FIPAMAR-913964 format. One line per field, with one value per atom (N, C-alpha, C): residue number from 1; atom name; y, x, z; chain. Coordinates in steps of 0.2 Angstrom, whole numbers. Example, Ala and Ser with C-alpha at 12.3 -4.5 7.8 and 13.67 -1.06 7.14 Angstrom:
k	[1; 1; 1; 2; 2; 2]
a	[N; CA; C; N; CA; C]
v	[-28; -22; -16; -11; -5; 0]
u	[66; 62; 66; 64; 68; 64]
w	[39; 39; 39; 35; 36; 39]
c	[A; A; A; A; A; A]
END
This chain:
k	[1; 1; 1; 2; 2; 2; 3; 3; 3; 4; 4; 4; 5; 5; 5; 6; 6; 6; 7; 7; 7; 8; 8; 8; 9; 9; 9; 10; 10; 10; 11; 11; 11; 12; 12; 12; 13; 13; 13; 14; 14; 14; 15; 15; 15; 16; 16; 16; 17; 17; 17; 18; 18; 18; 19; 19; 19; 20; 20; 20; 21; 21; 21; 22; 22; 22; 23; 23; 23; 24; 24; 24; 25; 25; 25; 26; 26; 26; 27; 27; 27; 28; 28; 28; 29; 29; 29; 30; 30; 30; 31; 31; 31; 32; 32; 32; 33; 33; 33; 34; 34; 34; 35; 35; 35; 36; 36; 36; 37; 37; 37; 38; 38; 38; 39; 39; 39; 40; 40; 40; 41; 41; 41; 42; 42; 42; 43; 43; 43; 44; 44; 44; 45; 45; 45; 46; 46; 46; 47; 47; 47; 48; 48; 48; 49; 49; 49; 50; 50; 50; 51; 51; 51; 52; 52; 52; 53; 53; 53; 54; 54; 54; 55; 55; 55; 56; 56; 56; 57; 57; 57; 58; 58; 58; 59; 59; 59; 60; 60; 60; 61; 61; 61; 62; 62; 62; 63; 63; 63; 64; 64; 64; 65; 65; 65; 66; 66; 66; 67; 67; 67; 68; 68; 68; 69; 69; 69; 70; 70; 70; 71; 71; 71; 72; 72; 72; 73; 73; 73; 74; 74; 74; 75; 75; 75; 76; 76; 76; 77; 77; 77; 78; 78; 78; 79; 79; 79; 80; 80; 80; 81; 81; 81; 82; 82; 82; 83; 83; 83; 84; 84; 84; 85; 85; 85; 86; 86; 86; 87; 87; 87; 88; 88; 88; 89; 89; 89; 90; 90; 90; 91; 91; 91; 92; 92; 92; 93; 93; 93; 94; 94; 94; 95; 95; 95; 96; 96; 96; 97; 97; 97; 98; 98; 98; 99; 99; 99; 100; 100; 100; 101; 101; 101; 102; 102; 102; 103; 103; 103; 104; 104; 104; 105; 105; 105; 106; 106; 106; 107; 107; 107; 108; 108; 108; 109; 109; 109; 110; 110; 110; 111; 111; 111; 112; 112; 112; 113; 113; 113; 114; 114; 114; 115; 115; 115; 116; 116; 116; 117; 117; 117; 118; 118; 118; 119; 119; 119; 120; 120; 120; 121; 121; 121; 122; 122; 122; 123; 123; 123; 124; 124; 124; 125; 125; 125; 126; 126; 126; 127; 127; 127; 128; 128; 128; 129; 129; 129; 130; 130; 130; 131; 131; 131; 132; 132; 132; 133; 133; 133; 134; 134; 134; 135; 135; 135; 136; 136; 136; 137; 137; 137; 138; 138; 138; 139; 139; 139; 140; 140; 140; 141; 141; 141; 142; 142; 142; 143; 143; 143; 144; 144; 144; 145; 145; 145; 146; 146; 146; 147; 147; 147; 148; 148; 148; 149; 149; 149; 150; 150; 150; 151; 151; 151; 152; 152; 152; 153; 153; 153; 154; 154; 154; 155; 155; 155; 156; 156; 156]
a	[N; CA; C; N; CA; C; N; CA; C; N; CA; C; N; CA; C; N; CA; C; N; CA; C; N; CA; C; N; CA; C; N; CA; C; N; CA; C; N; CA; C; N; CA; C; N; CA; C; N; CA; C; N; CA; C; N; CA; C; N; CA; C; N; CA; C; N; CA; C; N; CA; C; N; CA; C; N; CA; C; N; CA; C; N; CA; C; N; CA; C; N; CA; C; N; CA; C; N; CA; C; N; CA; C; N; CA; C; N; CA; C; N; CA; C; N; CA; C; N; CA; C; N; CA; C; N; CA; C; N; CA; C; N; CA; C; N; CA; C; N; CA; C; N; CA; C; N; CA; C; N; CA; C; N; CA; C; N; CA; C; N; CA; C; N; CA; C; N; CA; C; N; CA; C; N; CA; C; N; CA; C; N; CA; C; N; CA; C; N; CA; C; N; CA; C; N; CA; C; N; CA; C; N; CA; C; N; CA; C; N; CA; C; N; CA; C; N; CA; C; N; CA; C; N; CA; C; N; CA; C; N; CA; C; N; CA; C; N; CA; C; N; CA; C; N; CA; C; N; CA; C; N; CA; C; N; CA; C; N; CA; C; N; CA; C; N; CA; C; N; CA; C; N; CA; C; N; CA; C; N; CA; C; N; CA; C; N; CA; C; N; CA; C; N; CA; C; N; CA; C; N; CA; C; N; CA; C; N; CA; C; N; CA; C; N; CA; C; N; CA; C; N; CA; C; N; CA; C; N; CA; C; N; CA; C; N; CA; C; N; CA; C; N; CA; C; N; CA; C; N; CA; C; N; CA; C; N; CA; C; N; CA; C; N; CA; C; N; CA; C; N; CA; C; N; CA; C; N; CA; C; N; CA; C; N; CA; C; N; CA; C; N; CA; C; N; CA; C; N; CA; C; N; CA; C; N; CA; C; N; CA; C; N; CA; C; N; CA; C; N; CA; C; N; CA; C; N; CA; C; N; CA; C; N; CA; C; N; CA; C; N; CA; C; N; CA; C; N; CA; C; N; CA; C; N; CA; C; N; CA; C; N; CA; C; N; CA; C; N; CA; C; N; CA; C; N; CA; C; N; CA; C; N; CA; C; N; CA; C; N; CA; C; N; CA; C; N; CA; C; N; CA; C; N; CA; C; N; CA; C; N; CA; C; N; CA; C; N; CA; C; N; CA; C; N; CA; C; N; CA; C; N; CA; C; N; CA; C; N; CA; C; N; CA; C]
v	[749; 742; 742; 741; 740; 734; 732; 726; 728; 727; 729; 723; 720; 715; 718; 719; 723; 720; 722; 721; 726; 732; 737; 737; 739; 739; 744; 744; 749; 752; 758; 762; 761; 758; 757; 763; 768; 774; 778; 778; 782; 779; 772; 768; 770; 769; 771; 778; 783; 790; 791; 788; 788; 786; 780; 777; 782; 785; 789; 796; 798; 805; 806; 811; 813; 808; 803; 798; 799; 803; 804; 798; 794; 788; 783; 783; 778; 779; 774; 775; 770; 765; 760; 758; 757; 754; 749; 743; 737; 735; 734; 732; 726; 723; 717; 718; 717; 717; 710; 707; 700; 702; 698; 700; 693; 693; 687; 686; 679; 677; 674; 674; 672; 664; 661; 654; 651; 646; 642; 635; 631; 624; 622; 626; 625; 626; 629; 631; 638; 641; 648; 649; 655; 657; 663; 662; 668; 672; 669; 673; 669; 673; 670; 673; 669; 671; 670; 675; 674; 675; 670; 670; 670; 672; 673; 673; 672; 673; 680; 684; 691; 691; 695; 695; 690; 684; 679; 680; 682; 684; 689; 695; 701; 699; 695; 693; 689; 685; 680; 684; 689; 693; 698; 701; 705; 701; 694; 690; 689; 688; 688; 694; 700; 706; 707; 705; 705; 700; 695; 690; 693; 697; 700; 706; 709; 714; 712; 706; 702; 700; 699; 697; 703; 708; 713; 720; 725; 732; 735; 734; 736; 743; 748; 754; 755; 752; 752; 746; 744; 738; 739; 737; 737; 731; 728; 722; 724; 724; 725; 718; 715; 709; 709; 708; 709; 702; 702; 697; 698; 693; 694; 691; 692; 690; 694; 692; 696; 693; 697; 695; 695; 691; 692; 699; 700; 707; 711; 709; 713; 712; 717; 716; 712; 708; 704; 706; 707; 709; 714; 718; 723; 722; 721; 721; 727; 731; 737; 736; 737; 737; 742; 746; 752; 750; 752; 751; 757; 757; 762; 760; 753; 750; 745; 745; 740; 733; 730; 723; 721; 725; 723; 724; 729; 730; 724; 723; 717; 711; 709; 702; 702; 707; 707; 707; 710; 710; 703; 700; 693; 688; 689; 685; 685; 691; 692; 689; 690; 687; 680; 677; 669; 667; 670; 667; 669; 674; 675; 670; 667; 662; 655; 654; 648; 648; 654; 654; 658; 663; 667; 663; 663; 659; 663; 661; 663; 657; 657; 651; 654; 651; 653; 648; 651; 647; 650; 646; 648; 646; 650; 647; 647; 640; 639; 636; 635; 632; 625; 622; 615; 616; 622; 623; 626; 626; 629; 624; 627; 622; 626; 623; 626; 626; 631; 631; 628; 623; 620; 624; 623; 626; 623; 627; 624; 622; 617; 614; 620; 624; 629; 634; 636; 641; 638; 632; 629; 629; 627; 627; 634; 639; 646; 648; 646; 648; 644; 638; 634; 637; 640; 643; 648; 651; 656; 652; 646; 642; 643; 645; 646; 653; 654; 661; 666; 672; 677; 682; 684; 689; 696; 700; 707; 710; 714; 718; 725; 727; 733; 738]
u	[542; 541; 546; 544; 548; 547; 552; 552; 556; 553; 557; 556; 561; 561; 564; 560; 562; 559; 563; 560; 555; 555; 551; 544; 539; 532; 532; 526; 525; 518; 517; 511; 507; 502; 498; 496; 494; 491; 497; 503; 509; 511; 511; 514; 509; 503; 498; 499; 499; 500; 506; 512; 518; 517; 514; 513; 508; 503; 499; 502; 506; 509; 511; 509; 511; 510; 505; 504; 497; 496; 489; 486; 490; 488; 485; 486; 483; 476; 472; 465; 462; 466; 464; 471; 470; 475; 471; 474; 472; 478; 476; 481; 478; 483; 482; 487; 485; 489; 488; 493; 493; 495; 492; 492; 494; 498; 499; 492; 490; 484; 486; 482; 483; 482; 479; 478; 479; 483; 484; 484; 480; 479; 477; 472; 469; 473; 479; 484; 485; 485; 487; 494; 495; 502; 504; 510; 512; 516; 521; 525; 526; 528; 530; 536; 541; 547; 548; 550; 550; 558; 560; 567; 567; 573; 574; 581; 582; 589; 590; 593; 594; 596; 594; 596; 592; 592; 588; 580; 578; 571; 569; 572; 570; 570; 575; 575; 569; 567; 561; 555; 554; 548; 548; 553; 554; 551; 553; 551; 544; 541; 534; 530; 533; 530; 531; 536; 537; 532; 531; 526; 519; 517; 511; 511; 516; 516; 516; 518; 517; 510; 506; 499; 494; 495; 490; 494; 490; 493; 494; 500; 502; 506; 504; 508; 513; 512; 517; 515; 520; 518; 523; 521; 525; 524; 529; 528; 533; 530; 534; 533; 538; 537; 542; 539; 543; 546; 552; 555; 557; 559; 560; 554; 554; 549; 543; 537; 531; 526; 521; 516; 509; 504; 498; 495; 492; 490; 495; 502; 507; 506; 507; 507; 513; 512; 517; 519; 514; 515; 511; 513; 509; 510; 505; 505; 501; 504; 500; 501; 496; 496; 492; 495; 492; 491; 485; 484; 479; 478; 473; 466; 465; 458; 458; 452; 452; 453; 451; 451; 459; 463; 470; 473; 471; 474; 472; 466; 463; 467; 467; 470; 477; 481; 488; 490; 486; 487; 486; 480; 479; 484; 486; 491; 498; 500; 506; 506; 500; 500; 500; 496; 496; 503; 506; 513; 518; 517; 521; 520; 514; 513; 516; 518; 520; 527; 529; 536; 541; 539; 544; 548; 555; 558; 558; 553; 552; 551; 553; 552; 549; 544; 540; 540; 542; 542; 537; 532; 527; 529; 528; 529; 522; 520; 514; 515; 510; 510; 514; 514; 517; 524; 526; 533; 534; 540; 541; 539; 537; 536; 536; 539; 539; 533; 531; 524; 525; 521; 522; 517; 519; 514; 507; 502; 495; 493; 489; 486; 482; 479; 474; 479; 485; 489; 491; 493; 495; 490; 484; 478; 477; 477; 476; 481; 488; 493; 492; 489; 488; 483; 478; 473; 476; 482; 485; 489; 490; 494; 491; 485; 482; 485; 488; 490; 484; 485; 481; 483; 479; 481; 480; 484; 483; 478; 474; 469; 472; 472; 475; 470]
w	[653; 656; 662; 668; 673; 677; 680; 685; 691; 697; 703; 708; 710; 716; 722; 727; 733; 739; 745; 751; 754; 752; 754; 751; 755; 753; 747; 744; 738; 739; 736; 737; 730; 729; 723; 720; 723; 720; 717; 721; 719; 712; 712; 706; 700; 701; 695; 693; 698; 696; 692; 694; 690; 683; 682; 675; 671; 674; 670; 668; 672; 671; 664; 661; 654; 649; 649; 644; 642; 637; 635; 631; 628; 625; 629; 636; 640; 641; 640; 641; 646; 648; 653; 657; 663; 668; 672; 672; 676; 681; 687; 692; 696; 699; 703; 709; 715; 721; 725; 726; 730; 737; 741; 748; 752; 757; 761; 765; 765; 768; 775; 780; 787; 787; 782; 782; 775; 775; 769; 770; 766; 766; 773; 776; 782; 789; 788; 793; 794; 800; 801; 799; 796; 793; 797; 801; 805; 800; 796; 791; 785; 780; 773; 771; 770; 767; 760; 756; 749; 747; 743; 741; 733; 731; 723; 721; 715; 712; 709; 712; 709; 702; 698; 691; 687; 689; 685; 686; 692; 693; 689; 689; 685; 677; 675; 668; 666; 671; 670; 669; 674; 674; 668; 666; 660; 654; 653; 648; 648; 654; 654; 652; 654; 651; 644; 641; 634; 630; 633; 630; 630; 635; 635; 630; 629; 624; 617; 616; 610; 608; 614; 613; 613; 617; 617; 616; 615; 615; 621; 624; 630; 629; 632; 632; 638; 643; 649; 654; 657; 662; 668; 674; 680; 684; 686; 691; 697; 703; 709; 713; 714; 718; 724; 730; 736; 738; 742; 744; 752; 755; 762; 766; 773; 777; 778; 776; 776; 781; 783; 788; 784; 787; 784; 784; 778; 776; 772; 773; 769; 761; 758; 750; 748; 743; 740; 733; 729; 722; 719; 715; 711; 704; 700; 693; 690; 686; 683; 675; 672; 664; 662; 657; 654; 646; 644; 637; 635; 628; 626; 627; 628; 629; 635; 639; 645; 643; 638; 636; 636; 633; 632; 639; 643; 650; 654; 655; 659; 657; 651; 648; 650; 648; 649; 657; 661; 668; 671; 669; 671; 669; 662; 659; 663; 665; 668; 675; 679; 685; 685; 680; 680; 679; 674; 673; 679; 682; 688; 693; 694; 699; 697; 690; 688; 685; 683; 679; 683; 687; 690; 695; 696; 701; 708; 711; 718; 722; 728; 733; 739; 741; 747; 753; 759; 765; 770; 772; 777; 784; 789; 796; 799; 801; 804; 811; 814; 821; 821; 815; 814; 812; 811; 809; 802; 799; 793; 787; 781; 776; 769; 764; 758; 754; 751; 747; 740; 739; 732; 727; 721; 716; 716; 715; 715; 708; 708; 702; 699; 703; 700; 696; 699; 696; 689; 689; 683; 677; 680; 675; 672; 677; 675; 669; 670; 665; 659; 659; 653; 648; 651; 646; 642; 643; 639; 633; 633; 628; 621; 620; 614; 612; 606; 604; 603; 605; 605; 600; 595; 590; 592; 591; 593; 589; 592; 589; 587; 581; 579; 577]
c	[A; A; A; A; A; A; A; A; A; A; A; A; A; A; A; A; A; A; A; A; A; A; A; A; A; A; A; A; A; A; A; A; A; A; A; A; A; A; A; A; A; A; A; A; A; A; A; A; A; A; A; A; A; A; A; A; A; A; A; A; A; A; A; A; A; A; A; A; A; A; A; A; A; A; A; A; A; A; A; A; A; A; A; A; A; A; A; A; A; A; A; A; A; A; A; A; A; A; A; A; A; A; A; A; A; A; A; A; A; A; A; A; A; A; A; A; A; A; A; A; A; A; A; A; A; A; A; A; A; A; A; A; A; A; A; A; A; A; A; A; A; A; A; A; A; A; A; A; A; A; A; A; A; A; A; A; A; A; A; A; A; A; A; A; A; A; A; A; A; A; A; A; A; A; A; A; A; A; A; A; A; A; A; A; A; A; A; A; A; A; A; A; A; A; A; A; A; A; A; A; A; A; A; A; A; A; A; A; A; A; A; A; A; A; A; A; A; A; A; A; A; A; A; A; A; A; A; A; A; A; A; A; A; A; A; A; A; A; A; A; A; A; A; A; A; A; A; A; A; A; A; A; A; A; A; A; A; A; A; A; A; A; A; A; A; A; A; A; A; A; A; A; A; A; A; A; A; A; A; A; A; A; A; A; A; A; A; A; A; A; A; A; A; A; A; A; A; A; A; A; A; A; A; A; A; A; A; A; A; A; A; A; A; A; A; A; A; A; A; A; A; A; A; A; A; A; A; A; A; A; A; A; A; A; A; A; A; A; A; A; A; A; A; A; A; A; A; A; A; A; A; A; A; A; A; A; A; A; A; A; A; A; A; A; A; A; A; A; A; A; A; A; A; A; A; A; A; A; A; A; A; A; A; A; A; A; A; A; A; A; A; A; A; A; A; A; A; A; A; A; A; A; A; A; A; A; A; A; A; A; A; A; A; A; A; A; A; A; A; A; A; A; A; A; A; A; A; A; A; A; A; A; A; A; A; A; A; A; A; A; A; A; A; A; A; A; A; A; A; A; A; A; A; A; A; A; A; A; A; A; A; A; A; A; A; A; A; A]
END
């Protein structure tokens, strides 16, 4: 299980290949890539700057992964989250989950991403034609995370 918070871009294919290498128990890999949009709340976005608390952020993300491992059969997981100033079409986040079966991989990947949006300590500031503005949490992100409040029993 790995967590990386970095300014540099990432290569999805390279990261998936590294996870699969020499892991014959892996039967499924699910991934998610988040990308900077050029429009948010009806305004064009020139750039987005992501800030975080080093150390605290990585621990928070590791706890999210651990929670997923407690719910599903996760063989490996990787979260890469970028910080700094990004432009539309730049990659922001990568979540990869490996499991023996697709159901666990899909569910754990979605769970991790939903919780990243609501629990991980990142702050986003967009630059629009109207000036800079901090991005508030969305009601839809909170609703997505709330659906996981029901405990899920692992299938063995």
